[in-house]
C-alpha positions in Angstrom: 0.1 0.4 0.1 2.9 2.3 -0.4 1.8 4.9 -2.8 5.1 6.0 -3.8 6.2 2.8 -4.7 3.0 2.4 -6.7 3.5 5.8 -8.7 7.4 4.6 -9.6 5.6 1.2 -11.1 2.9 3.5 -12.8 5.3 5.7 -14.2 8.1 2.4 -15.5 10.8 3.7 -13.0 11.5 0.1 -12.3 15.1 -0.4 -14.3 16.5 -3.4 -11.6 13.4 -4.7 -10.4 12.3 -8.4 -10.7 10.1 -8.2 -13.9 8.8 -5.3 -14.8 11.8 -4.1 -16.0 11.7 -4.8 -19.5 11.4 -2.4 -22.3 8.0 -4.5 -22.9 7.0 -4.1 -19.6 8.0 -0.4 -19.6 5.7 0.2 -22.2 2.4 -1.4 -21.2 2.9 -0.4 -17.2 1.7 3.5 -17.7 -1.3 1.6 -19.5 -2.1 -0.5 -17.2 -1.8 1.7 -14.4 -1.5 -1.2 -11.6 -2.9 0.0 -8.2 -2.5 -3.1 -6.3 -0.8 -6.5 -5.9 -3.6 -8.5 -8.0 -3.2 -5.5 -10.7 0.4 -6.2 -10.9 -0.5 -10.3 -10.9 -2.6 -9.3 -14.0 0.8 -7.3 -15.4 3.3 -9.2 -15.4 1.4 -12.5 -16.5 0.0 -10.3 -19.5 3.3 -9.8 -20.8 3.8 -13.4 -21.8 3.8 -14.9 -25.7 0.0 -16.5 -24.4 -1.5 -13.7 -23.5 0.0 -11.7 -26.4 -1.2 -14.0 -29.5 -4.4 -15.1 -27.5 -6.0 -11.3 -28.4 -5.9 -10.8 -24.2 -3.3 -7.5 -23.9 -5.5 -5.1 -25.7 -9.0 -6.0 -24.8 -7.4 -5.7 -21.1 -5.6 -2.1 -21.2 -8.7 -0.3 -23.2 -11.3 -1.7 -20.6 -9.1 -1.2 -17.6 -8.8 2.1 -19.4 -13.1 2.5 -19.8 -12.8 1.6 -15.9 -10.8 3.8 -14.9 -12.8 6.9 -16.6 -16.2 5.5 -15.5 -16.4 2.9 -12.7 -20.0 2.0 -13.7 -18.3 0.6 -17.3 -19.9 -3.0 -17.8 -16.9 -5.2 -18.9 -18.7 -7.9 -21.9 -17.9 -11.5 -21.7 -18.3 -13.5 -24.4 -20.6 -15.5 -22.1 -22.5 -15.5 -18.5 -20.8 -18.5 -17.6 -17.3 -16.9 -18.1 -17.6 -14.1 -15.5 -16.8 -15.7 -12.4 -13.6 -17.2 -13.9 -12.4 -14.0 -16.1 -13.2 -11.0 -13.9 -9.9 -10.5 -12.2 -8.8 -10.3 -16.0 -11.9 -8.3 -17.5 -12.6 -11.4 -20.0 -9.4 -11.7 -21.3 -8.0 -15.2 -20.9 -4.3 -14.0 -19.0 -3.5 -17.1 -16.9 -3.3 -21.0 -17.6 -5.5 -21.9 -14.6 -8.4 -19.8 -16.7 -7.9 -22.3 -20.2 -9.1 -24.9 -17.9 -12.2 -23.1 -16.2 -13.0 -22.2 -19.0 -12.9 -25.6 -20.9 -14.9 -26.8 -18.0 -17.4 -24.1 -17.7 -17.9 -23.5 -21.4 -17.6 -26.6 -23.0 -18.3 -29.4 -20.5 -15.1 -30.8 -20.2 -14.2 -33.1 -17.0 -11.2 -32.1 -15.2 -8.9 -34.4 -16.9 -10.2 -33.1 -20.3 -8.7 -29.6 -19.7 -5.8 -30.7 -18.4 -5.2 -32.6 -21.3 -5.9 -29.6 -23.4 -3.9 -27.9 -21.1 -1.1 -29.8 -21.6 -1.8 -30.5 -25.3 -1.0 -26.3 -25.4 1.6 -26.3 -23.4 4.2 -28.9 -24.4 5.4 -29.0 -28.6 1.9 -28.6 -30.3 1.1 -31.9 -31.6 -1.6 -29.8 -34.9 -3.7 -32.8 -34.7 -4.7 -33.1 -30.8 -5.4 -29.2 -31.0 -7.6 -29.8 -34.0 -9.6 -33.0 -31.7 -9.9 -30.9 -28.6 -10.7 -27.9 -31.0 -14.0 -30.3 -32.1 -14.4 -32.1 -28.6 -14.7 -27.8 -26.8 -17.0 -26.8 -30.5 -19.3 -29.5 -29.8 -19.8 -29.3 -25.9 -20.1 -25.6 -26.2 -22.8 -25.8 -28.4 -24.7 -29.2 -26.5 -25.0 -26.6 -23.2 -26.4 -23.9 -25.6 -23.7 -21.8 -26.9 -23.9 -20.3 -30.2 -21.3 -21.8 -32.5 -19.9 -18.6 -33.1 -19.4 -17.8 -29.9 -17.2 -21.0 -29.3 -15.0 -20.4 -32.3 -14.0 -17.3 -30.9 -13.6 -18.7 -27.2 -11.2 -21.2 -28.6 -9.5 -19.3 -30.6 -8.1 -17.3 -27.7 -7.5 -20.5 -26.1 -5.8 -21.8 -28.8 -3.6 -18.6 -29.5 -2.8 -18.3 -25.4 -0.7 -21.8 -26.2 2.6 -20.0 -26.6 2.9 -19.8 -23.7 2.0 -18.6 -20.4 1.9 -18.6 -16.4 -0.2 -20.3 -14.1 -1.6 -17.6 -11.2 0.3 -18.9 -8.6 3.3 -18.1 -10.5 2.8 -15.0 -11.5 1.4 -13.5 -7.9 4.3 -15.3 -6.6 6.5 -13.3 -9.3 4.6 -9.8 -8.7 5.3 -10.0 -5.2 8.7 -10.0 -5.6 8.5 -7.4 -8.1 6.8 -5.4 -5.1 9.4 -5.7 -3.1 12.1 -5.0 -5.4 10.5 -1.9 -6.0 10.2 -0.9 -2.8 13.8 -1.4 -2.3 14.5 0.5 -5.0 12.5 3.6 -4.0 13.7 3.5 -0.7 17.3 2.0 -0.4 17.9 3.2 -3.5 21.8 3.1 -3.4 21.7 -0.4 -1.3 19.4 -1.8 -4.0 22.0 -0.5 -6.8 24.8 -2.1 -4.6 23.3 -5.8 -4.0 22.5 -5.3 -8.0 25.4 -4.6 -8.8 27.5 -7.6 -6.8 25.3 -9.9 -8.6 26.2 -9.4 -12.2 25.6 -10.5 -14.6 21.6 -10.5 -14.0 18.4 -8.6 -14.9 17.9 -6.8 -18.4 21.0 -4.4 -17.9 24.7 -4.1 -17.7 26.4 -2.8 -15.1 27.0 1.1 -16.5 23.3 0.4 -17.3 22.2 0.6 -13.9 25.2 3.3 -12.5 23.9 6.0 -15.1 20.5 5.8 -14.1 21.1 5.5 -10.3 23.1 9.0 -11.1 20.0 10.1 -13.0 18.2 10.0 -9.6 20.8 11.1 -7.6 22.4 8.4 -6.5 25.8 9.6 -5.8 28.3 6.8 -6.9 31.9 6.9 -6.5 35.3 5.1 -8.0 37.2 2.4 -7.6 40.1 2.8 -4.6 42.5 1.0 -4.0 42.4 2.1 -0.1 38.8 2.5 0.1 37.3 -0.2 -2.1 36.6 -3.5 -1.4 36.3 -6.8 -3.8 32.3 -5.7 -4.1 30.7 -3.5 -4.1 29.7 -1.6 -1.0 27.6 1.5 0.8 29.5 4.6 1.9 27.7 7.1 4.7 27.3 10.5 2.7 26.8 13.6 4.2 23.2 13.8 3.0 22.6 10.2 1.6 24.0 6.7 1.3 26.6 6.6 -2.0 27.6 3.4 -3.6 31.1 2.3 -3.8 33.0 0.8 -6.9 34.6 -2.5 -6.1 37.9 -3.7 -6.8 36.4 -6.4 -8.9 34.7 -4.4 -11.8 38.4 -3.4 -12.4 39.5 -5.4 -15.6 42.9 -6.9 -15.2 
């Protein structure tokens, strides 16, 4: 519930943070404007090949915008039975769990059949297997009173999702770490930078990019010093705020 942390996330000031520092995430954060951990869980899962190929990104972002502008806006669902499953993701299929739930609710799949569909999607896809599931899915949905047109549209979303997507539990674990690392970046900027430099290689950015970005935010970075530096980077107390001292391990040769 830290307002400063959420504002940094919405502004895509996320260099060095877990999961939300990539260019794709940075481009999407000002549009999705996460306000809670639930929002961040969706955000983390949305920037994956599955939701992107399944056409989930644009509908989610557009409906989120419309809800911000008009809280009474009603999110559209392809079928009423999908609302409790897709409410948290505004009618879009974002999590692997939702594929299983949609197949059971709309097409009458058993739990075992739905899990078979998920597995067929998540491994190297067999076109024959996917075709068989398509026919079973559409036939099951029509049997339950859904129009063939709606059944085909929903299955296209499911099939598109098969590129790669997160289970919700995975996205939740990643989102929590993302928030925690952002909290450290905001409140312990020098210590956070120092730790990143000591754990290289990791993340999306090389050390010089991390240093320059931190300097832009007013964090002082001191050069390696034969009398002051250890092997690793360290934090030194400064007159106004902590400073990062580059370690001798960064001296090449």
